[in-house]
Every structure is written in C-alpha cells, then in structure tokens.
BAKE-371049 format. One line per 5 residues: number of its first residue (from 0); their letters; for each residue x, y, z of N, C-alpha, C, O, CB. Coordinates in steps of 0.05 Angstrom, whole numbers, plus 5000, padded with zeros to 4 digits. Each point is the difference from the previous one (the first is absolute). Glycine has a CB too. Layout:
# residues N
NUM) a) X/Y/Z/X/Y/Z/X/Y/Z/X/Y/Z/X/Y/Z ~ ... .
# end
This chain:
# residues 142
0) xxxxx) 0190/1080/5997/5017/5023/5005/5028/4996/4987/5009/4978/4997/4967/5030/5046 ~ 5036/5014/4949/5026/4999/4988/5021/5005/5022/4994/5015/5019/4988/5001/4936 ~ 5041/4972/5043/5021/5005/5019/5027/4995/4987/5002/4987/4980/4968/5000/5058 ~ 5051/5024/4975/5027/4997/4990/5017/4991/5024/5000/5013/5021/4994/5023/4943 ~ 5021/4943/5033/5020/4992/5020/5026/5014/4993/5009/4999/4977/4969/4956/5031 .
5) xxxxx) 5034/5058/5012/5027/5011/4996/5018/4985/5020/4996/5002/5024/4986/5044/4962 ~ 5037/4940/5003/5019/4984/5016/5027/5013/4998/5011/5003/4978/4963/4954/5015 ~ 5037/5051/5029/5026/5013/5001/5020/4981/5014/4998/4996/5024/4982/5050/4976 ~ 5039/4944/4984/5020/4983/5012/5021/5016/5015/5008/5022/4991/4984/4945/4972 ~ 5017/5022/5058/5023/5012/5015/4995/5029/5007/5019/5016/4998/5011/4952/4980 .
10) xxxxx) 4946/5039/5029/4994/5027/5007/4991/5000/5029/4982/4985/5008/5006/5028/4944 ~ 5023/5004/5064/4993/5001/5028/4985/5025/5007/4997/5018/4983/5043/4955/5027 ~ 4950/5028/5014/4984/5023/5009/5014/5026/4996/4988/5020/4991/4991/4951/5042 ~ 5047/5031/4973/5015/5024/4998/5010/5007/4972/5014/5020/4997/4999/4973/5049 ~ 4981/4990/4934/5009/5004/4973/4983/5019/4984/5006/5006/4977/5014/4949/5025 .
15) xxxxx) 4958/5054/5009/4981/5018/4986/5004/5029/5009/5005/5005/5024/4962/4957/4971 ~ 5030/5056/4987/5003/5028/5007/4979/5009/5020/5006/5015/5018/5012/4993/4936 ~ 4958/4982/5044/4978/5008/5018/5005/4990/5029/4987/5010/5018/4982/4989/4943 ~ 5049/4983/5042/5007/4991/5027/5028/5010/5008/5012/4989/5019/4960/4970/4975 ~ 5038/5061/4992/5024/5013/5009/5026/4995/4985/5021/5010/5008/4957/4989/5034 .
20) xxxxx) 5021/4985/4937/5025/4995/4985/5010/5027/4988/4984/5014/4988/5002/4938/5002 ~ 5040/5054/5014/5009/5026/4992/5001/5006/4970/5000/5024/4993/5026/4974/5049 ~ 4976/4982/4941/5003/5006/4972/4984/4982/4981/4999/5005/4976/5046/5012/5035 ~ 4943/4962/4999/4985/4982/4982/4976/5014/4989/4986/5015/5014/5029/4945/5013 ~ 4980/5036/4947/4976/5012/4987/4979/4978/4997/5003/4984/4982/5026/5051/4994 .
25) xxxxx) 4952/4965/5041/4978/4981/4999/4974/5015/4996/4982/5000/5017/5043/4967/5012 ~ 4973/5047/4949/4979/5019/4994/4972/4989/5004/4984/5013/5014/5047/5008/4954 ~ 4963/4957/5020/4972/4990/5001/4993/4988/5028/4978/5003/5009/5025/4988/4942 ~ 5016/4996/5062/4995/4991/5027/4998/5023/5019/4984/4999/5019/5041/4959/4971 ~ 4990/5063/5006/4998/5025/5016/4972/5012/4997/4988/5010/5019/5061/4998/4977 .
30) xxxxx) 4941/4991/4979/4973/5011/4995/4979/4984/5015/4981/5011/5011/5034/5006/4944 ~ 4987/4956/5044/4982/4983/5015/5000/5008/5029/4979/5002/5013/5027/4961/4954 ~ 5018/5041/5044/5003/5007/5028/4987/5027/5006/4985/5002/5020/5057/4972/4982 ~ 4962/5046/4981/4988/5026/5004/4969/4999/5000/4987/5014/5014/5053/5007/4965 ~ 4950/4960/5004/4971/4998/4998/4988/4981/5021/4976/4994/4999/5029/5015/4952 .
35) xxxxx) 5012/4981/5067/4989/4984/5022/5006/4971/5000/4992/4986/5018/4974/5047/4984 ~ 5047/4957/4977/5006/4971/4999/5029/4996/5010/5019/5003/4985/4948/4990/4976 ~ 5035/5000/5064/5027/4995/5012/5003/4970/5005/4982/4987/5011/5018/5060/5010 ~ 5023/4943/4972/5006/4972/5004/5018/4997/5024/5023/5007/4999/4972/4983/4951 ~ 4994/5001/5072/5015/4998/5025/5004/4972/5010/5017/4996/5018/4965/5048/4994 .
40) xxxxx) 5005/4937/4977/5004/4972/5008/5005/4984/4975/4986/5002/4981/4985/5002/5060 ~ 5050/4980/4960/5008/4985/4977/5003/4970/5007/5011/4994/5021/5012/5047/4960 ~ 4968/4942/5001/5004/4972/5004/5009/4988/4974/4991/5008/4978/4973/4990/5058 ~ 5053/4983/4965/5010/4987/4976/5005/4971/5005/5004/4991/5023/5017/5052/4962 ~ 4979/4941/4994/5004/4972/5002/5029/4992/5001/5006/4976/5006/4952/5018/4970 .
45) xxxxx) 5060/5025/5020/5028/4993/5000/5018/5024/5003/4990/5023/4997/5000/4937/4976 ~ 5036/5036/5032/5018/5022/5003/5011/5012/4974/5010/5022/5000/5002/4958/5044 ~ 4985/5005/4935/5010/5009/4974/4978/4999/4979/4978/4990/5006/5068/4994/5005 ~ 4959/5026/4965/4979/5004/4980/4986/4974/4991/4976/4999/5000/5049/5041/4986 ~ 4990/4940/5006/4987/4976/4989/4981/4986/5020/4978/4994/4992/5062/5000/4979 .
50) xxxxx) 4969/5001/5053/4980/4987/5019/4976/5018/5006/4978/4990/5003/5060/4986/5017 ~ 4966/5050/4982/4978/5018/5005/4980/4999/4977/4976/5000/5004/5054/5030/5023 ~ 4980/4971/4948/4982/4999/4977/4986/4973/4998/4976/4999/4994/5054/5033/4982 ~ 4985/4946/5029/4987/4973/4999/4978/4998/5021/4979/4989/4994/5065/4992/4990 ~ 4960/5030/5040/4979/4999/5020/4976/5016/4992/4977/4992/5003/5058/5002/5032 .
55) xxxxx) 4969/5030/4953/4978/5017/4991/4985/4986/4978/4975/5000/5000/5051/5041/5012 ~ 4988/4947/4969/4987/4987/4977/4984/4975/5008/4980/4994/4987/5056/5025/4984 ~ 4973/4966/5049/4989/4974/5006/4986/4998/5027/4985/4981/5005/5050/5000/4967 ~ 4969/5039/5045/4991/5000/5028/5010/4976/5015/4987/4990/5019/4972/5034/4967 ~ 5064/4966/5006/5013/4978/5014/5026/5009/5013/5012/5020/4991/4967/4947/4976 .
60) xxxxx) 5030/5018/5052/5026/5005/5012/5022/4996/4978/5000/4978/4988/4984/5007/5059 ~ 5033/5034/4948/5019/4998/4978/5020/4977/5003/5011/4991/4981/4983/5057/5012 ~ 5010/4943/5032/5018/4977/5004/4989/4975/4987/5015/4983/4993/5000/5038/5050 ~ 4959/4978/4954/4987/4976/4988/4996/5001/4970/4989/4982/4988/4989/5013/5056 ~ 5031/5027/4944/4996/5004/4971/5026/4997/4985/5018/5015/5004/4943/5016/5005 .
65) xxxxx) 5040/4949/4973/5024/4998/4983/4998/5020/4976/4999/4991/4977/5007/4960/5036 ~ 4995/5075/4993/4993/5020/4980/5021/5001/4977/4994/5013/4980/4983/5013/5055 ~ 5046/4962/4969/5019/5000/4977/4989/4983/4977/5009/5002/4978/5029/5003/5054 ~ 4942/4979/4974/4987/4984/4979/4973/5011/4991/4986/4988/4984/5037/4972/5034 ~ 4969/5062/4993/4974/5012/4994/4982/4998/5024/5006/4985/5019/4999/5003/4933 .
70) xxxxx) 4974/5028/5048/4982/5001/5023/4976/4982/4998/4985/4996/5019/5030/5050/4987 ~ 4980/4942/4970/4977/4984/4996/4976/5017/4991/5004/5024/4994/5013/4944/5041 ~ 4960/5020/4965/4976/5014/4989/4984/5015/5020/4983/5016/4993/5016/4949/4973 ~ 5004/5030/5060/4985/5013/5020/5014/5025/5010/5012/5000/5021/4968/4956/4992 ~ 5018/5065/4972/5012/5025/5007/4978/5022/5003/4979/4998/4988/5065/4989/4989 .
75) xxxxx) 4962/5033/5038/4982/5023/5003/4993/5012/4972/4977/5005/4995/5042/5004/5051 ~ 5002/4994/4938/4995/5012/4974/4983/4983/4982/4983/5010/4985/5061/5013/5019 ~ 4959/4950/4997/4984/4982/4984/4971/5001/5009/4981/5000/4984/5059/4970/5008 ~ 4956/5031/5035/4972/5001/5010/4987/5026/4992/4976/5001/4993/5038/4970/5046 ~ 5001/5052/4962/4989/5025/4991/4993/4999/4970/4979/5009/4992/5047/5015/5044 .
80) xxxxx) 4992/4965/4949/4996/4998/4971/4975/4983/4994/4983/5007/4983/5067/4997/5009 ~ 4948/4973/5022/4977/4982/4996/4973/5014/5008/4979/4992/4991/5052/4969/5017 ~ 4971/5059/5010/4976/5014/5009/4994/5024/4982/4981/5015/5006/5029/4971/5040 ~ 5005/5017/4932/4994/5021/4981/5016/5026/5002/4996/5019/4985/4960/4963/5016 ~ 5063/5018/5018/5018/5024/5002/5021/4999/4978/5009/4979/4992/4983/5022/5058 .
85) xxxxx) 5015/5023/4942/5024/5003/4982/5024/5001/5019/5000/5015/5020/4974/5010/4943 ~ 5046/4959/5031/5023/4997/5019/5026/5004/4985/5004/4989/4978/4970/4979/5050 ~ 5043/5049/4983/5026/5005/4988/5022/5001/5021/4995/5004/5023/4983/5021/4939 ~ 5047/4970/5029/5023/5002/5018/5020/5018/4986/5008/4995/4977/4984/4958/5043 ~ 5018/5067/4995/5021/5018/4990/5022/5000/5020/4996/5008/5023/4970/5021/4952 .
90) xxxxx) 5058/4963/5017/5023/5001/5018/5015/4974/5000/4999/4984/4981/4977/5049/5047 ~ 5037/4962/4994/5017/4977/5003/4983/4975/5006/4983/5001/5017/5055/5028/5000 ~ 4966/4950/4968/4985/4975/5004/5013/4985/5023/4987/4997/5021/4999/5001/4931 ~ 5037/4993/5045/5017/4987/5021/4985/4980/5017/5003/4999/5024/5023/5043/4977 ~ 4958/4941/4985/4986/4978/5013/5006/4974/4987/4982/4983/4998/4982/5049/5016 .
95) xxxxx) 5060/4964/4977/5007/4975/4987/4990/5000/4971/5005/5019/4985/4993/4958/5059 ~ 4990/5001/4948/4991/4996/4973/4983/5023/4990/4979/5007/5012/5022/4944/4996 ~ 5007/5061/4970/4986/5022/4988/4974/4991/4987/4999/4979/4987/5044/5045/5005 ~ 4935/4990/5012/4975/4992/4987/5003/4999/4970/5012/5018/4988/4962/5003/5050 ~ 5014/4959/4950/5000/4997/4971/4977/5017/4988/4977/4996/5007/5043/4957/4997 .
100) xxxxx) 4987/5065/4978/4980/5018/4989/4978/4985/4985/4978/5010/4999/5058/5025/4998 ~ 4971/4942/4991/4979/4986/4985/4982/4984/5018/4978/4991/4991/5054/5006/4971 ~ 4975/4999/5063/4983/4986/5019/5000/5015/5027/5017/4996/5017/4993/4960/4960 ~ 4971/5063/5026/5001/5017/5024/4993/4986/5026/4978/5004/5011/5010/5033/4958 ~ 5031/4947/5041/4995/4985/5024/4994/5018/5024/4984/4992/5017/5047/4973/4965 .
105) xxxxx) 4981/5058/5019/4996/5017/5023/4978/5020/4996/4996/5017/5018/5052/4977/4992 ~ 4939/5006/4968/4977/5017/4995/5007/5029/4993/4984/5018/5006/4992/4953/5025 ~ 5046/5034/4957/5008/5027/4992/4991/5005/4972/5005/4985/4982/5034/5014/5049 ~ 4947/5024/4965/4994/5010/4973/5025/5012/4988/5005/4999/4976/4947/5009/5036 ~ 5065/5003/5005/5025/5013/4991/5021/4996/5022/4995/5002/5024/4980/5032/4948 .
110) xxxxx) 5050/4960/5018/5023/4997/5018/5023/5016/4988/5010/4993/4979/4975/4961/5037 ~ 5024/5067/4998/5022/5016/4991/5021/4999/5022/4995/5010/5023/4976/5020/4949 ~ 5052/4958/5022/5021/4996/5020/5022/5021/4997/5002/5013/4980/4987/4939/5021 ~ 5026/5050/5021/5025/5016/4998/5020/4985/4983/4998/4975/4997/4993/5047/5048 ~ 5028/4992/4943/5021/4987/4985/5019/4986/5018/5003/5007/5024/4993/5028/4940 .
115) xxxxx) 5017/4944/5026/5021/4986/5016/5022/5019/5008/5010/4998/5022/4979/4960/4954 ~ 5018/5060/5006/5020/5020/5007/4988/5028/5000/4993/5011/4980/5042/4960/4999 ~ 4962/5039/5045/4987/5026/5003/5017/5022/4987/4990/5019/4988/4988/4966/5054 ~ 5048/5013/4960/5018/5020/4987/4996/4999/4970/4999/5021/4987/5034/4974/5051 ~ 4965/4981/4951/4995/4997/4971/4974/5012/4992/4997/5012/4978/5030/4947/5022 .
120) xxxxx) 4952/5039/5017/4974/5011/4994/5002/5030/4999/4989/5013/4982/4989/4949/5041 ~ 5036/5050/4996/5003/5029/5000/5015/5010/4976/4992/5020/4988/5007/4979/5062 ~ 5023/4987/4943/5016/5009/4977/4985/4997/4974/5002/5016/4982/5039/4972/5044 ~ 4944/4990/4972/4986/4994/4975/4977/5020/4995/4996/5008/4977/5016/4944/5028 ~ 4974/5055/5016/4976/5017/4996/5006/5030/5004/4985/5017/4990/4988/4944/5025 .
125) xxxxx) 5048/5045/5000/5005/5028/5006/4982/5010/5022/5000/5024/5006/5016/4983/4948 ~ 4968/4975/5058/4981/5008/5021/5009/4989/5026/5020/4986/5002/4943/5015/4965 ~ 5023/5006/5054/5005/4988/5026/4994/4971/5001/4987/4989/4982/5004/5055/5039 ~ 5019/4942/4999/4997/4971/5002/4971/4992/4998/4994/4980/4986/5047/5018/5043 ~ 4941/5016/4984/4972/4991/5002/4982/5014/4980/4976/4994/5000/5032/4997/5047 .
130) xxxxx) 5002/5026/4936/4983/5015/4982/4983/4982/4982/4976/5005/4996/5058/5032/5006 ~ 4979/4942/4987/4985/4982/4982/4978/4986/5015/4978/4997/4989/5064/4996/4985 ~ 4963/4999/5051/4980/4986/5016/4977/5019/5007/4976/4993/4997/5059/4977/5022 ~ 4972/5055/4989/4979/5019/5007/4983/5007/4977/4975/5001/5002/5055/5018/5032 ~ 4982/4985/4942/4985/5006/4976/4981/4978/4993/4977/5005/4992/5061/5023/4992 .
135) xxxxx) 4972/4947/5017/4983/4977/4993/4977/4997/5020/4977/4995/4992/5063/4982/4988 ~ 4965/5027/5046/4979/4998/5020/4979/5022/4997/4976/4994/5001/5057/4986/5031 ~ 4976/5044/4963/4981/5022/4996/4983/4995/4975/4975/5005/5001/5056/5027/5021 ~ 4981/4959/4956/4985/4994/4976/4980/4978/5005/4978/5001/4990/5062/5013/4982 ~ 4968/4966/5043/4982/4977/5005/4976/5009/5018/4978/4991/4995/5061/4977/5000 .
140) xx) 4966/5049/5024/4979/5009/5018/4980/5019/4987/4977/5002/5009/5055/4992/5028 ~ 4977/5021/4942/4982/5020/4989/4986/4991/4975/4985/5016/4988/5045/5018/5030 .
# end
C-alpha cells in the first residue's frame, strides 16, 4: 500500500479551520475532515519538532538519541526504502546532521528542505514560503 506521512510542527487542535480557527486556511486538512477523517487524538515523542521527528524516525525515546550527530541507520525511512518503497522528505529537516545525498543513510530518494532564510526564499522566488516545497512534492508524487 502507498501512504503519506504529514507531520505538522507546532500545530495544535485549535489551529485548524475545521476545528474552529477563525482565519487559518487549512484547505486539505479541512477536506479530510469533511470526508470523515478527523484527527482527535494526538501523540508525540516530544514537545518540540526535533525530538518529535527523531522519535518518529527511530521509534526511540528522543532523550536517548544524540540526533545532533545523526540518527544512525535504523530509521523508519531506511526500513521503508529497503522494503522497496520510494521515500522522500519535503520540508524542514531539523534533525542534526543533514543526510549526505551521495550516501542515502536515511533512505530518501529525494530530500527537499526549506531554505535557511524563509524571507530570502520568498524574495528570491516571488512565491510563498512553501510553494517550492509543494511543487516539488506534487511533482514527485505524480
């Protein structure tokens, strides 16, 4: 089966339009909700993005992972890759050592990160902050 993980950092239950946020535009999540997919219980490995991502990638307690040095070879994405899945990451990496493109330790076929300076990204492209990421993800999926 094919599947997509959507990880939203620093997003709470009330931050989505479908749960009553007065002005947030969460179009695709709202569509999932309208079609019956409601997310009402949430669990995470940590209170901030890096520990949560490290826990998801390794299924380990993030306190025990020195992720600033890398996550090692036993990651969810590497296991999926080894099982024949096409694996990509679009967005913020923020897990310490960046994967080396010449040696795909984490099992990514493609890795597209956000720019270090989001304002610079917007000014350089003339597009919204995430437009480059969205375009790359859509192209990769289709």
